[in-house]
C-alpha positions as CSV (number, residue, x, y, z in Angstrom):
1,M,-3.4,12.8,8.3
2,K,-0.5,12.1,10.6
3,K,2.8,11.2,8.9
4,L,4.1,7.8,10.0
5,K,7.7,7.2,11.0
6,N,9.6,5.8,8.0
7,E,6.5,6.1,5.8
8,A,8.6,5.9,2.6
9,G,10.1,2.6,3.7
10,L,6.7,1.3,4.8
11,L,5.2,2.3,1.4
12,K,8.0,0.4,-0.4
13,K,7.3,-2.7,1.7
14,A,3.6,-2.3,1.0
15,I,4.1,-2.2,-2.7
16,E,6.4,-5.3,-2.5
17,I,3.9,-7.3,-0.4
18,G,0.9,-5.9,-2.3
19,E,2.3,-7.0,-5.6
20,R,2.9,-10.5,-4.3
21,Y,-0.6,-10.6,-2.9
22,A,-2.1,-9.4,-6.2
23,N,-0.1,-12.0,-8.2
24,N,-1.4,-14.8,-5.8
25,L,-4.9,-13.6,-6.7
26,G,-4.1,-14.0,-10.4
27,Y,-3.5,-10.3,-11.1
28,N,-0.5,-10.4,-13.4
29,K,-0.8,-6.9,-14.9
30,F,2.3,-5.3,-13.2
31,S,5.2,-4.9,-15.5
32,P,8.7,-3.6,-14.9
33,T,7.7,-0.4,-16.7
34,D,4.8,0.5,-14.4
35,S,5.5,3.5,-12.2
36,A,5.3,3.3,-8.4
37,N,2.3,5.7,-8.6
38,Q,0.5,3.3,-11.0
39,K,1.2,0.4,-8.6
40,V,0.0,2.4,-5.6
41,E,-3.3,3.2,-7.2
42,A,-3.8,-0.4,-8.4
43,L,-3.0,-1.9,-5.0
44,Y,-5.1,0.6,-3.2
45,R,-8.1,-0.2,-5.4
46,L,-7.4,-4.0,-5.0
47,L,-7.2,-3.8,-1.2
48,V,-10.4,-1.7,-1.1
49,H,-12.2,-4.2,-3.4
50,Q,-11.0,-7.1,-1.2
51,K,-12.2,-5.1,1.9
52,M,-8.8,-5.2,3.5
53,I,-8.6,-1.4,3.9
54,Q,-11.3,1.2,4.4
55,P,-11.8,3.3,1.2
56,L,-11.1,7.0,1.3
57,A,-13.8,9.5,0.9
58,S,-14.2,10.4,-2.8
59,D,-13.0,14.0,-2.3
60,Q,-9.9,12.6,-0.4
61,E,-9.0,10.1,-3.0
62,N,-5.6,11.3,-4.3
63,L,-2.2,9.7,-4.6
64,L,-0.8,11.1,-1.4
65,N,-3.7,9.7,0.7
66,M,-3.5,6.4,-1.1
67,K,0.2,6.1,-0.3
68,H,-0.6,6.9,3.3
69,K,-3.3,4.2,3.4
70,L,-0.9,1.6,2.0
71,A,1.7,2.5,4.6
72,L,-0.9,2.2,7.4
73,W,-2.0,-1.1,6.0
74,I,1.4,-2.7,6.0
75,A,2.3,-1.2,9.4
76,K,-0.6,-3.2,10.8
77,Q,0.5,-6.4,9.0
78,L,4.1,-6.3,10.2
79,P,5.2,-7.8,13.5
80,E,5.8,-5.3,16.3
81,N,9.6,-5.8,16.3
82,H,10.0,-5.3,12.5
83,P,12.8,-2.8,11.8
84,L,10.6,-0.5,9.7
85,L,8.4,0.1,12.7
86,K,11.3,1.1,14.9
87,E,13.1,3.6,12.8
């Protein structure tokens, strides 16, 4: 697993966009008290279910790899000239 440049920023953006996407699908279960880790796991599972990202192998399914998958997903969604991709 190769670390992305600005992976933390990409993950933050992925959570933001992912929450909006989930809400548009009718998933209104995120609350202000949910931790980032809970959101990461829920968004990862939603995106896998929606076939928007490839699932991790069951022995690789951990929080660190889920975060990396979300960062990769959003990096592919952003335009090439987005500031998060240049840092």
